[in-house]
Structures are given as structure tokens and as C-alpha cells.
C-alpha positions, -999 to +999 in steps of 0.1 A: +436+730-394+452+724-360+475+695-353+449+676-332+424+677-361+450+666-386+460+637-364+423+627-360+417+627-397+449+607-402+437+581-376+404+578-394+420+573-428+445+548-415+418+529-396+397+527-427+411+493-435+401+481-400+364+489-402+360+481-438+368+445-431+334+429-429+325+403-403+321+367-412+287+361-428+263+335-415+257+307-441+221+309-449+203+294-478+171+309-490+146+297-516+137+320-545+103+334-538+076+341-564+083+371-586+120+371-577+148+364-601+182+350-592+210+371-604+237+345-599+242+313-580+276+325-567+275+343-534+284+380-530+279+400-561+297+432-552+317+435-520+315+403-502+319+391-466+355+382-471+381+396-447+402+409-476+411+446-475+393+471-498+418+494-516+402+527-526+416+555-548+400+588-555+408+624-563+400+635-527+391+620-494+374+637-464+369+622-430+341+636-408+343+623-372+311+640-361+291+623-389+311+591-388+317+591-425+346+590-449+339+605-484+359+597-515+352+621-544+362+620-580+372+589-601+366+566-572+379+530-577+374+505-549+389+470-552+385+439-531+398+406-543+381+400-577+356+428-574+361+464-585+336+493-580+338+526-600+318+557-590+319+595-589+314+595-551+318+569-524+306+575-488+316+550-461+294+552-429+308+536-398+297+532-362+313+559-341+319+537-311+331+504-326+345+519-359+329+490-377+314+495-412+277+502-414+272+509-450+289+520-482+270+543-506+284+548-542+267+574-564+272+586-599+279+563-629+283+533-606+298+502-621+306+470-603+327+443-620+333+408-606+347+382-629+321+378-658+294+398-639+289+435-643+263+459-628+257+495-636+234+520-618+232+555-605+234+545-568+246+514-551+243+508-513+260+480-495+243+474-461+268+456-439+245+445-410+219+432-434+244+418-459+224+433-486+232+453-518+207+477-534+212+491-569+190+521-578+185+541-609+185+523-642+201+492-628+215+467-653+231+434-642+250+412-667+264+378-663+280+366-695+253+372-721+225+372-696+210+406-687+184+419-663+173+455-662+151+474-638+149+505-618+160+488-586+178+455-578+180+442-543+204+413-536+205+394-503+240+379-501+234+354-473+202+341-489+216+341-524+184+357-537+174+389-554+145+408-567+142+434-594+116+462-597+106+482-627+103+520-625+072+541-630+059+532-664+086+506-671+089+469-665+117+446-657+134+431-688+154+399-689+175+383-715+185+347-709+209+331-734+206+293-733+239+275-730+251+258-762+246+220-767+283+214-764+284+229-730+255+208-719+274+176-729+303+183-705 
């Protein structure tokens, strides 16, 4: 690899923290529509609209300036504040002109942990411009003892709403554990 290409790759890797910083989200409140289930009343399951840096570790990293991507392979761990994402592969897509983040795609044994919330799936996509997260492939979201399972979960961060779809021949399953009487008295 010539010196110019090595410097270009280094610039992309170093600038990763600049374009991974999402823009400020607009505060929008959306009602839960028919057939949709709210995952949580707290905004931003997964990587949020905070300006905190995302720290990523992996076995290898590859920058592709022509495709405007950075690919992290093997034992990927991405952390931002109180959220941690684990995956086999993480691909960051960015705008070639502005260097701003467009989307993050995590594949292979994906697990997202945020406080008492956990989500697992085979593919998670974070759409920056739409402020939307899509979990595909045997998606399971847990908050405490509450669980929802489906083939696909779509979460709209700004609107604080989500919907879950069952796969072919399967339905969405939900387990809701009522709070204890003692908690209700507080």
C-alpha cells in the first residue's frame, strides 16, 4: 500500500469519531397507533441522538473511501454512554462529501444492551437521518422481565414508538409482567 493510501485510511479512521457523532434530534411525540407495541417509554433504545463518542473495538477494521464505508470485523463491541452493541460485523456508512453518518449496520449475533433493556437479533440497522432502528431476524427485546419477540422490530426514536412483525408462519409474542403491589404503592 502506498503512503498516500495509508494516510487516507488513517484519516478515515481518525475522523470516525467526527461523523459518528449524531446530530441533535428533534423532539417529537407520536401516539402509539393500532397494532403497534411500545418497547419502552425511554427515548433511544440503542445508539441515541447524544453527541457522546462511540468507542468501537474489533479484530480488524477496513476503510473504503470509494464506498464511503468503514467495516469492523470480528468480536465487535461498540459503546456509547450506557449502551453497548455486540456483533460479528459492523459496517458504518457515511456521506462522502460531508463525512456525516448515514447508517450503521450490525450483523451476526447482534446484542444491544442499555441499562435493564436488551435486544438480540441477526441484523440491526441504525438509520441516522430517519432516527430509526430496525432489528431483523428472530428479534427479541427485553426490558426487565417483559419480553417481546418477532421477526422484525422497528423503533422510531423521535416518536418513541415501535412496531413488531411476526415472520412467515409465526406471530409476535409478548410477555408482560405486572408490577408488584408494593411498587404500585410508591
